[in-house]
C-alpha positions, 0 to 999 in steps of 0.5 A: 368354448372358443374356436380358432376363429374366435381367438382370431377375432379376439386377437384382431380386436386386442391388436387394433386396440393396442395399436390405437393406444400406441398411436394415441401415446405417440401423438400425445407425448409430442404435445408440449402441454403433455410433456410433464405427463409423459416425462415427469421423472426428468422434470422432478430431477431438474433435467428437463425444461418446458419444450416451448416457453416463447413464441405463439400461444398455440405452440405452448399447447400443440406441436407444430413441427411436422417433422417430429411426427415422422419419428413418432415411434422413436421412443421404442429404440430410445427405451432400449438404448440406455445401458444397464449400468446407466439405468441403475444410476438413473432409476435404481437397482429395484427398477433394473431387477424388475425389468430383468423379470421380463427378460427372464420370461423371454430367456425361458420361453423362447427356446421352450416355444421353439422346441414345443412347436417342433416336437409336441405340436406335431405329436398332438396334431397327428392324432384323432382322440377327440373325434367321436368323443362326447367331450366338448372341444374346438379345433384348437384342442387338436394341438393339445395333449387332449388329442393324444389317445388314452394310454398312447406311447406318444406321451413319452414326448411330453415327459421328455419335454417336461425334463427339458423345461425343468432343466432349462428353467433351472439353468436360466434361474441359476444364471440370473440369481448369480447376476442379480446377486453380483449386481446387488453386492456391487450396488451396495459397495458403490452406493453413496452414503445413506442413513439406513447404512448406519441405522438399526430399528430396535423394537419391543424395548422393555418398559422400566419405571426408572427410565424413559424409553429414550434414556433406557435406549441410550443407556443400553447401547452405551453399555453394550455398544460403547465404541460404536453407538452414536445417537438414537431417535425414539418413535412417537405415535403421531398418527392422529397428528399426521391425520390432522396435517393431511386434513389441513393440506386437503383444506388448503387445496380447496382454499387455493382452488376457490381463491383462483376461481375468485381471481378469475371472476372477481365479480362473484364470490365462490360458495360451497355447502358444508355437508357431505362432499360439498353437496349438502348442508347450508350454503356458505362463502367458500373462502371464508369457510375453508379459512375458518376450517384451516384455522380450527384444524391448525389449533387442533394440530398445535394441541396434538403436537404438544400432547405428543411431545409431552405425554410419555404414553406417546412414545412407542417402545421402539427407536432408530439407533445410529452407529458410528460405522456401517460395521457397528450397525451390521453387527447390531442388526444381525445379532441377538442383543440379550439372553431374552430373545423377545426384547431388544429386537433389532433389524436393519432400518428401512431407508427413511423414504421407505418407512411406513410410519403408521405401523410403528405405533402398533404394539409388537406383541399384537402383531402375531394376533393381527397376522392370524386375523388376516390369515383367516380373512384371506382364506375367506376372501379366496373362498368367496371370490370363487363366485365371481370367477365362476360367473366369468367362466359362465360367460365363456359358455354360450349354452349357459348364457342362452339358458339364463337369458333366452331372449338373447339367443338370436343375438348370441348366435351371430358369428361376430357376437359369438366370437366376441363373447367367447374370445374377448368377454371372459378376459375383460370380465376377469380383469374387471373383477381383479381391479379392486383386489390389490387395494384389499390385499394392501389394506390387509398387509397394512393391518398386519403391521409391516413397517416399510413400504417395500415389505408391504408391497412384497407381502401384498404381492405374495398374497396376490400370487396365492390368490391368482393361483387358487382363483384365477388359475385353479378356479378357472380350470376347475369351474370352467371345465365343470361348466363346459363338460357338465352335460358329459359328466351327467351322462357318463359313468363315474369311472370315466370322469377322471378321463374326461377331466384329463381331456378337458383341463388342457382345453382351458388354454383358450380362456387363458389366451383371451385373458393374456391378450386383454391383460398382457397386450391391451393392458400394457398398451394402456399402461404407456398411454397413462389416461388417468394421470393425463386427465388428473394432471390437467385438472390439477394444473388448471384448478390448483397449481399456483407455484412450481411446487404445486406443479411438481405435486400435480405431475408426481408419477408415483412408482411401479405398483410392485404389489400388483404388477409382479404377481401378474407377471408370475401368473404368465410364468405359471401359465407358460410352464403349465401349458408348455407341455400340455397346450403349446399354442398358448406360448406365443401369446405369452412371448408377445406379452414379455417382449412388449411389456419389457419395452413399455416398462423400460420406457416408463422407468426411464421417463416416468416412474420415480421410485419411492424407495430403494431396497437393493432388489430385496424382492428377488428371492421371492420372485425366484421362489414363485417361479420355482413354485410355478415349475413344481406345480406344472410338474405335478399337474402333468403327472396327474394329467398323464395318470388320467390318460392311462400312462401311469408308468410315467409317475415314478419318472416324473416324480423325480422332477419336483424333488430335483427342482426343490433341491435346486431351490434349496441350493439357491436359497443357501448359496445366494439368498444371504446376500439379500438379507444380510450385509457382509461385515467385510464389505461394511468395514471396507466402506468405512475404512475408505470413507474415513480415509477420504473424509476424516472430518465428516460429521456423521452425527449432523448428517444423521440428525433428523433422518428418522424423525416422523415427517410431521415434525419436520419443517415444511415450506408451507408451514410456519417453519415450526419444528417440534425437534428444534423446540426440544433440542432433539437434533442438538448434540446429545448429552450423555444421560447418566442412568437412574438405576442404582447400578455401577458396573452392572447392567441391566440392574433390578429396578429400585422398586423391585426390592431385590438385591440380585444383580448380574455382575460384570467381572472387572477388567484385570 
């Protein structure tokens, strides 16, 4: 178990590492050769040029201005300088609300930390319950609730602290919900025209033997939305074609690489091997080989493109339907279309950049089965991940290491090595085990069939949070306490075990302190250094870049990984709320994380990340819900903890808190969440009226044409300007297609193959 000196050694190591990363970043960002790595967002928007384009050759690589190095820390005030409204225009509302999560952490925990250290730390410290016990403990545990005697009246202070934490957290969350809801409504009202404002995704379109999916869709909306329907775009299963295009692009990159290599050394033709990864198989001329491969893939691509265009089976029973107004789209997206609630299902279309095209081809009826499969797989993933979590906890137990590896005992007993193992190694080991997890969870979310990148990230974030709660939090607490107190459990009667658990669980704060320092201090400093993008950019720039477009692709920074970053923040909320009334010594470490991460990510959002999509902060309700969940968990754990400490009379008093907190959650959900899932018709009509007054002759159909066309059908600068759309006239003015049904004033009508004359008549207008 880590002692105060072990925590000190770990803190010193992490602080020095973080400072080293920050100094390296401050130096590297000043070098002209790295300018596109640390400021790519400005280049992609055409608002920044290479710092030095003339002069000595060395100046193009190294900054020779000595005065600039004196201001190497000016990135911090610069990151905080941009006002919120300007930041919304620059980076979008999603990025701004993401930053506000860190601010919420500061707003919640700064007062709680001050109050906890003023009230609870003296209450805990001025006891001696741990002295003379068989429970394994360290000097840090004297600051925890474990040091308060069994059945002591001093637990009233912890109960009062629980009430203070609850009311303050709910107050901050209420104010933030109000602010963010207003920001979203104002953002939507002031937002420029976008295709998704006029477009609805229609799924589970019923098959009809008389009409194609396209004809049926047009017929349905011309009849049921006659005044507002504008156009539609059917969805094609072009996944195989997309794979071929991607494969061709990779082959083209290799061809470009070998051509550049040959240009630099014309005396020798480059060669490659035809086997796996170019390491096995027969040796061939690389340029000729990749030319032939590209030609072969090009023929396959052309055949697959024709197949997709001509084969009716390639058309998915889904379509993007666009309307003449936002009001018409809002009515369609937020209402049931037919008496059968399982067909003609409508929802707001994601913005074109947000569409995850691969999943649109998944049959709608299979989605429930897929989600069931993933639920079972996720359960077993949680279950089996307990093994590496238990291994991580064993690293914090010196006796376990010495028993498993007795030859290391002399080395482990050295004071510095002992402090390193107990204060640093468990945190870094846990972080390593969690590296691959977000990729697994994202794969699971994709298998479920979600159709937008934003929904994929939100679903993955939800899974990741559940995983962190059960494995990292509960798993570490339970397995860690069991390993540390195993000898005590064996030599103690069963009646005393609950009391030992009540004393040992608060002591796991030392493990979480080490994790916060590794992940929340050093990890955030590593985020701003961008080691991986720095290396990859220079490799691509040297071997592959020929044009300015190639350079833009090489420096593409991507966007914030919401699916992995947001659950990590939620883990800190959980730790802070749980241990605030139990072991307040953890709180300052969490405060450092929230403050440091806010500055770093504000800099990254301004200068680096180029958001892939804009959802208008649709993720906020789930963030709010997870903080509420953490608050309720902290209340229930404190209730159980006090019951094991002989203070059962606290149970009815503390039971009030989860009830009040849940009522608060329902109030916020009913009062504010509709603003995040529905678009008000009043706002839609207002924007439509203003636009018609300002631009009465605007051609909306031309503006929307091709917006929701699969990317593989769009013309590319690198291709032969071949577009399947142009060949078949998809983007031309649509002609009203008369229905092939034998119906007049009735819709829907029975199929002509049905033989039934039963029709649902529509009354004639009087």
